[in-house]
N, C-alpha and C positions, 0 to 999 in steps of 0.2 A: 692128603692132609689139607690142601687148599680148599677142596670141596667141603670138608668138615668145618673148617673155619668160616667159610661163607654161609653154610647152613646154620650154624650156631649163632653167628653174628646177626643173621636175618631174623632168627627166632627171638633173640634178645632185643633187637630193635623194635620188633612188632610188639612185644610185651611191654617194653619201656614206653612206647607211644600210648598204649592202652592204659597203663597205670598213670602216666602223666595227665592224659586227657581226663580221666576219671577224677583225680584229685584236684586238678585245676578247675574243673566244672563245679565241684563242691565248694571250693574256695571262693570262686566268683559269685556263686549264689549267696553265700553267707555275707560276703562283702557288699553285694548289691542291696540286700535287705537291711543291712546296717547303715548304709550311707545314702540310700535313695531319698530319704526324708530331708537330709541336709541339702541335697541338690534342689529339691522342690522348694524348701524354705528360702534358699538363696535366689530363686527365680531362674535357675539354669535349666537348659533344655535337656530332654532325654538323650539327644545326640551327644551332648557333652559328657553325660554320665556313661554312655556306651563307649565313647572314646577313652574315657578315664579307665574303665574296666579293661578294655582291650590293651591299653598300654601297660597295664599292670601285669600282664601275662608273663613277660620275660622275667620280672622280679619274682613272681610266684614260682616259676620253674626253677629259678636260681635257689630259692629257699627249700623247695621240695626235692630237688634232684638227688641228694644223697640217699634219702629214703626210697625214692623211685628206682634208683640203680640197684639197691638191695632187693627190693621186691621183684624187679625184672629178672635179676640173676636167679633168685630162688624159684620163681615161677618157671623160668626156662629150664633149669635143671630138674625141677619137679615133674614137669610134663614129659621130659625126655626119660626120666626114670619110670614113670607110669607106663609109657609106651615101650618099655624094655630096650630103649635105645642105648642107655648106659651099659646094660648087660652085653649088648651086641658089640659095642665099641671095646669093652674090656676083653671080650672073647677074641676080638680081632687083634689084640696085643697092645692096646692103648692103656696107659696108666691114668689114674684119676687126675694127676697133675696135668697131663696132656689134654684131658677132657675139660678141665677147668680153664686152661689157658685161653681159649677163645672168649670165654665170658669175661675174664679179667682184662683181656685186651680191649674188648668192647667197652668195658667200664672205664678204662683209661681213655679211650677215644672220646667218649661223651663227656668225661671230666675235662679234657682239654678243650672241647667245644664250649663248655660252660666257662672256662677260663677266658676264652676269646670273647664270649658274650659279656662277661664281666668287665671287659676292657672297652668294647665298642657299642654294645647294644643296651645293656642294663642301665649304665649311668645316664644315657640320653633319655630313656623312657622314664626313669625315676625323676629326672629333672622336670619333665613335662607333667607327670602326674602330681608332683609336688606343687607345681605352678597352678594346676587346675584346682587342687584341693585347698591349698593354703591361701592362694591369692584370689581365685575366682569364687570359691565356695565359702571359705572362712574369712575372706576379706582382710587378710593380714599380709604384710610384706616386710621382709628382713631388710634392714638398712645397711647391713655389713656384708662384706664378701671376704673370702680368703684367697690370696694369690701367692703361691710360692712361699708359704709359711708366714706371710704377713697378713694382718687384718686391716681392712680399709673400711672406715665407718663414716657415713655422711651424717654429721651432727646437725644441731639446730642452726649453727652459724658457720661452721667450718668442717673440714675433713680431718679425721684422725687416722693415723697409721702406726702400727707397732708390731713387734714380733709377737706371734701368737702365744698367749700365756697358757699354763696348765688349766684344766677345767676348774672353775670355781675360784680361781685366784684373781686378785686385784693388783698384781704387780706386773708392769709392762716394761719391756726393754726396747731400746732403740725407738723411743717415743717421738712422734712428730705430729704437730697440729698446725693446719694452714687455714687462713681466712682470706677471702678475696672481697674487694669492694664491688660496687655496682658496675664498674667499668672492667671487671675481671682483672684488676691489678692486685698484686699481693699486698694485703694490708697488715697481716700478722703471721709470723712463723715462730713456733716454739719447738725446740728440739731438746731432748734429754736422753742420757744413757739409760736412766731408769725413772719410771713414774709409779707412784704409789697412791692409791685412793685411801685417805684416812681422815676421820673426823669431818666428813663432808667437804674436804678440800683435796686438791691435787698436790702431792708432795713430789717435787721434781729434783733430780740430782744430776750434777755435771751436765748442765745444759746451756742453751743460748736462746735469747729472745730478740727477734727482729721485728721492729715496728715501723710502719710507714710514717714519714713526716712530710712537711711541705717541700715543693720543688722536686718531687719524685726521689727523695732521699730516704734513707733508712737509719734508724737508731738501733745499734746492736749492743746488747747487754749480755755478758756472760755471768754465770753463777754456778756455785757448787751445790747449793741447796736453796729451794724456794717454794713457798706455798702460794698456789694460784687457784683462783676460782674460775672454772670453765663451765660453760652452759650445759654440759652433758656429764652423766655419771657412767662408771664402767659397767654397771648392771645392764645398760642398754647395748653394750658392745658385743656381748657374747652371741655368736652365730647360732641359730637354731640347729639342734642336733641332726635334723633331717638333711641339712645342707651337706654334711659329711658323706651321706649316702650317694650324693650326686657325682662324687669323684670316681674316676676310673682307677684301675689298679696301677697303671703307670704314673698317675698323678700322686697317688699315695707313695709309690716307690721313690719318685723324684723328691718329694718333701722329706721322706725318711732319710734319704742319702744326704740331704742338706743338714740334717741334725745328727751330730756325733753321738748323741745319747741313744744307745740301743734299747733303752726302756721308755723311750718317748712315746707320745700319743700316736705319732705317725707310724712308728714301727709296730705298735700295738694293733692299730687298725689294719696294717698291711698283713700281719700274721693272721689276724682274725678272718679277713676276707679270703685269703688263699687257702688257709687250713680248712675252712668250711666247705669250699668248693671241692677239695680233695677228700672230704670225709667219707664219700661213697666207697672209695677203694678199700679201706680197712673193714667197712661194714660188709661188703661183698665177700672179702676174704674170710670173715667170720660166719657169714650167713650160709655159704655153700656147704661147709662141713657140718653145720647144724642140721641141714636137710639130710645129709647122708646118715648122721647118727639117728635122727628120728625115723628114717626108713629102715635101718638095720636093727635097731633095738625094739622099736614099737610098731613097726610096719605101717608107719604114717608118713605121708609125704607133705602135700600142700596143706592139708587140714591142720597139721601141727606146725609145720615149718613157717607158714605165713604169720600166724600170731606170735610165734617165738621171734621171728625176724623183726616184727614191729616192736616187741619188747626190747630187743637188742638195740634197735635204732633209737628208741626212747632213752635207754640207759646211756648210750654213747652221746646223744645230743645233750642229755642232762649233765653228763660229766664235762663235756666241752663247754657248755654254758656256765656251769659252776666255776670252772677254771678261768673263764674270761672275767667273771665278776671278782675273782680273787686277785687279779692283776692289780687293780687299784686298791683293794682292801688290805692285802697282805704284801704287796710289792713283789709278786711272783714274776719272773722273767716272762715276757710275752711269748717268746718262742717255745719255752717249756710248757706254758699253759695251753697254747694253741695246738701243739703237735704231740703232746704226750698221749692223747687218746689214740692217735694214728699209730704211734709206735707200739704201744702195748696191745691194742686191739688187733692190729695187723700181725704182730708176732704170735699172739694166741691163735689167730686164724691159720697161720702157716703151720704151726705145731699140730693143730687139729687136722689139717689137710694131710700132713705127713703121716699122722697116726692112722688115718683111714685109707691111705693109698694102697696098702697091701691086703685090705679086707674086701671080700666080695660083697656086692650089693644084693 
């Protein structure tokens, strides 16, 4: 049995490398021809463009892995079926479930590798490719950063910090504004439990203003409601969406645990990232019995199973993507939207495997 597992695992790995290499090459060629003009217009070297494309490979693999796992599993089983290896294994007393087990274990193994990559490799490479593209090529730079659920923004005269607000909202909690003079001495501090941008003014509630006076003293004024004109507007605060891609899975988890709301943006992003990484498992569970059915009913293996697998992958990805967009539009729970495709697709695949287990190939 160990020999069988090693054999199928090696075949699956070889096919997975072949599929990933082919798709990554196509992806890089398309990306190269789309962006090489931008590098040339910005006066950047071909070496920087090559480095940019090379560093994108981990992200490309992360995006393509579910489909690649499905194709690798179908190709592995299809080749074994064409070589009559499945028939020989069944004759030797092995069931379809036992034949499928090494492929499913290999799928789980590479999925876990992708999970580790999403923690340690992908965020770092995304951070560098974003720097090259947005700062070096596009000549743009974000003034704000997010740390532990708080936004810090370097404004025209001072630094703002506040609890991260929902997308598109202009209400900020735990608001703090600091200004220093030329000697790096605190000149102004404004704190408020809530800040609202309205009618081109800041509306602050339950706060305190601390202003520097002569002799290194400060004048402190408390207020329940106050309208203040500050040099920056909240439209400048919002961090570019690509900055969220630079976070690791553990960073998303840490920020999600700090937020008691299970429907928060942090939990939504955490479910989205992890559920996509594990999408390959239900696809393989469904793709393998599809190959058996095509072989037994229509005497077709890879010629029919590969396009059918691509259709299944497209449908599953479309379902998953639509569910993600419905989180914000209809308030669907992020866990339900992210994992429903896994539950239903995986269950259907297990039922199909069970129905084909006692039928000869």
